[in-house]
N, C-alpha and C positions, 0 to 999 in steps of 0.2 A: 540693489535698487537702481532704477534708471532715472536719470535726470531729464530736465526739460531740453537740454542741448543735444540729446541723442546718444550719449555715451553712458556706460554702466559705471557705477561707483561701488567700491568694495566697502561692505558694512564694517568689517573689522578695522580697516584703515581708510577713513574718509578721504585722505589726501591722495590715495592711490586710485587711479582710474584705468579701466580696461576697455579696449576697443575690439570688437569682433571684425572678422574679415568682411562681412557684408556691410558693416558700418564704414570701413575704410574705402571699400569700392564705391559706396554711395557718395563719398566726398567728391568724386570726380564730377558729379552732376549737381553738386550743391552750389549755392551762390558764392560769388567770389569773396564778398566781405565775410560771410560766415566761414568760408574755407580758410581765409587768411587768419581769422581769429583762432580757429582750431589748430592750424599749423603753427602759429606763433606760440601757442601753449605747448605743443609738442617739441618745438625747436628749442625753447628755453630750458626744457628738461634734459636735452641731449648732452652727452659728454663732449669734451673738446675734440676728441679724435673723430667721433661720429659726425659732429657738426662740421669739422673740416672736410670730411668726405662729401657731404652735401654741398659745401661751398665749391668744391672742385667740379661737381656735376653742373653747377650753374655756370662756371667759367672754365671749360675744359682746356682751352688753349693758353691760359695764363699760367705761368710757372709759379709754384708756391713760394711765397716770400716769408722770411723769418721776422719781418717787421710786425709790430702789433697790428692786428686787424681792426679796422674800423667797424663799428657796429652797423650792419646793414639790415634793412627790413627783411623779415622772413619771406621766403618764396613758397609757392604752392607746387603741388605735384604736376599740375597741368602746365605751369610755366616751364618746369624743367623738361618735361617731355616735348613740349612744343619747340623749345630752343634747340635741344639736341637733334630733333627730327629735322629742323631747318638747316642745321649745319651739315647733316648727312646729305640733304638734297643739294646744297651748294657744292659740296665736293663731287657729287655724282654729275652735276651739270658741267663742272670744269672738265671732268674726264670725258664726257660725251662730246664737248666742244673740241677737245684735242683730237679725238678719234675722227670726228666728222671733218675737221680740217685736213687731217692726213689722207682720208679717203677722197676728198674733193681735190686733191692735188695741191694742197696748201694754197688755195686761191685767196684766202682771206689775209695772207701776208704774215701769219704767225710762223715763226721759225721753230719747226718741230725738232730739228736736230739740236738747236740750242737748248730747248727744254730737256731733251734726253741727256745732253751733256751735263746739265745741272743735276739731274738725278744721279748720273754716274759719279759726280763729285761728292754728292751727299753719301752715296754708297761707299766711296773710298774712305771718307772720313769715318763712317761707321765701322768699316773693317779695321781702320787704324786704331779706333778706340777698343775694338774687341780683341784684336791681335796685339795686345800690349807685350813688350819684351818681358820675359820671365826674370831676367837679371839686368838691372839698369846699370849701365856703365857710362862714364864720362870721358871726354878727351878723344884724341885721334890716335890711330894705331901708329906704332913706330916700327916700320919695316926695316929700317937701317940697322936695328939692333940684332938682327938675325932671328932665330927661333924665339917664340914667345916665352918669356921668363915666368909668367904666372897665368892663372886662369883669367884674370881681368884683361890682360893684354890679348889673350886668345879670343875673348869675346869681342873686343874692339875690332879685331881683324875680321871676325865672322860678320859683324854688323856692317863693316865697311864693304865687304864683298856682296852682302845681300842688297845694299843700297845701289850697287852698280848694275844689278839685274832688274829688268822691268818686271812689273807684276804680272803682265800677260804677254806671252810670246806667241806670235802667229807664224806658223811654218808654211811657206809657200811651196806647194807641190809642183813638180815639173813633169807633166804627163809624157813628154817625149823621152824622158829618161827611164820610165818604168818598163821593165823587161817582162815579156810574156813567157819567158822560159821557166821551166820548173827548177826549183832549188835542187841542190845536189843530194840532199838527204831523202828526197822522194824517189821511189823506184820508177824506172822507165818501163811501163807496162806495155807490151806490144798489143796491137789491135788484132781482132780475129781475122785470120787469113780468108781470102776469097777462094772458093773451090770451083772446079769445073761444074757447070750445071748438069751434065749427064751423070755425075757421080752423086749428086745430092738426092735424098729421098723425096718422094712426093708427099703431099699433104695427107692423102688418104692413108699412106703407109704409116706416117707419124701418128695419126689418130688411132689406127688399129694397134700399133705397137704400144702406145701409152696406155690404152685400155687394158691390154694383157699385162703390162707391167704393174698397173694398179691392182689387178686381181691377184698377182703374185705377192705383192706387199700385204694385201689383206689376208691371204692364206698364211703367210709367215707370221703375222701378228697373232693369228689364232693359235699357232703352235707355241707361242710364248706364254699361253695361259697356264698358270701353275696347276690348275685342275686337270690338265691334259697330261696323262702319264705315258702316252704312247712313245714319244721321242725322248722323254727324260730318262727312261730306262736304257736307251741306246747310247747315251752320252758316256764316253769313256774318259777316264782321267788322263790318258796319254794324249788325246787330242786337245785337252785343255792346257796341258803343260807346253804344247807346241807354241802357244802364243804368249807365254810369259816372257816379259822383257821386251815385248813389241818387236819380235824378230820377224824377218821376212817370211811370209807364209809359203809353205811348200805343198806340192800336190794339188789335186783338184778340190775345190771347196765343197764341203758337204753340209747338209742341214744341221747335223749334230755338232759339227765344228763351229758353225756360226752361232748356234744356240748356246754353246759353251761360253762364248765371249759376252761380256757385259756391254752396255751402251757406250761407255767411254772407250773400251778396247776396240770396238768396231769403228768408231770415228777416227781413233788414232791410227789404226791399221790402214784405213782408207786414205788418210792424209799422207801416210808414209809411202804407200804404193804410188800415189800421184806425184809426190815429190821426186821419187826415184825415176819416174817415167819422163820427167821434164827434159832429161838429157838423152833419152833413147831415140833411136832413128826409126824404130818400127814397134808395132804392138803385137805381142805374142798372144796365142790363144789362152794360155794359162793366166796371163795378166788380165785379159778381158773377162774371163770367168770370175776371178776374184773381185774385180771392180764391179761387175754386175751383181754378184752376191752381196757385197757390202753395201751397194746402193739400195738393194732391196731391204736390208736389215737396218739401215741407219734411220734414226728417229727424225721426225719432222715436227716443228720447225728446226732448222739447222742452226748449229753454232756458227759464230762469225768465222772461225778458222776453217770449219768444214765448208762453208759457202765459198771462201776464198780458194780452197783446194779444188772445188768443183769448177770454178771459173778457170783455174789453170788447166784442168782436165779438158774443158771445152776448147780452150785455145790450142792445146797440144793436139787434140784430135783433128781440129780443122787445119792446123798447119801440116800434119801428116797427110791429110786427105788432099790438100792442095798440091802436094808433090806427086800424087797419083795421076796416071793417065788412062789406065784400064781398070775395069771392074773386076774385083777378086774378093776373097773371103775377108781380107783385112779391111776393105772398104765397108763391108757390112758391119763388122765389129766397131769400126770408127763411127759410123752413122748411128749405131745403137747407143754407144756411150755419149755421143754428142747430143742426141735427142733426150737422153735421161738428164744430163747435166743442164742443157739449155732450156728444154721445154718443160720437163716435169719439175725440176727444182728451180726453174726461173732464173738461170744465170746468163741467159743470152741478152737480157736487157731489152727485149722486144715485147 
């Protein structure tokens, strides 16, 4: 049943009263006297722990004391919300004043640095309270006795050394002493050599060559189709055994020999040929044929090691081309390999 005061009463237990959410929300708009009377009734029925929490809401800045509490008049929900909201506004106003004084050049005379130093002191005290010693020791260390005789003496010396070190150490850099030289563990990679302009290919030649090279790669990828039995029947086991152990390839490269190699073997053979050519003084026709065939068959995108090998091939071709003064067949081969490595595989950096 519902009483005249607006709350419901349990029939089985007349002393027990229940309030709905709508009834509690309506209390915010009820009269102050009526609200105090209802809240007084609820407050008297609360336990000591819950009542203490409501007392802390009313006085959030006061530290809880263990002395017996004086009986205070009960408070209302509106008073608690209004008081806490006012405290939040006061703190926000203080923060805004500090920021405005800092932006205005500290014209009002408030010492911003002093305020910040106070905050640092409070933070230091908090860190001291948080970083409490795990093992508490008393007394001063005895360094004259030699090595520490027990664990407590060792801890005393450790604490003494820790107190001699500042909490924050700022290192001052000296830009004039910073060296721009590379460290010794980094390789000294030479730059791409400049070649005579009369030996370099034209842009039209590069575009036509790259177009034909792309068509050759497409044709070779079609031969790798497992459904195509034309070249699979021509692959001999002798040609496959030739490349076991990553030995130096001999003879002219054939399509069957390249198809017999897997993707890893092709890349490894290409890297080995390029590494052996780094010390060579000239480029033979057989070397150019193998490099061209392996560049046709190597997969794209390239592995990091394969990309590095192609950059070495580009530098080697340009260095050999820079030593040339007349146009010959080796100049044509060097331009072909340099165009493949630099333009097609993008190792020129342009």
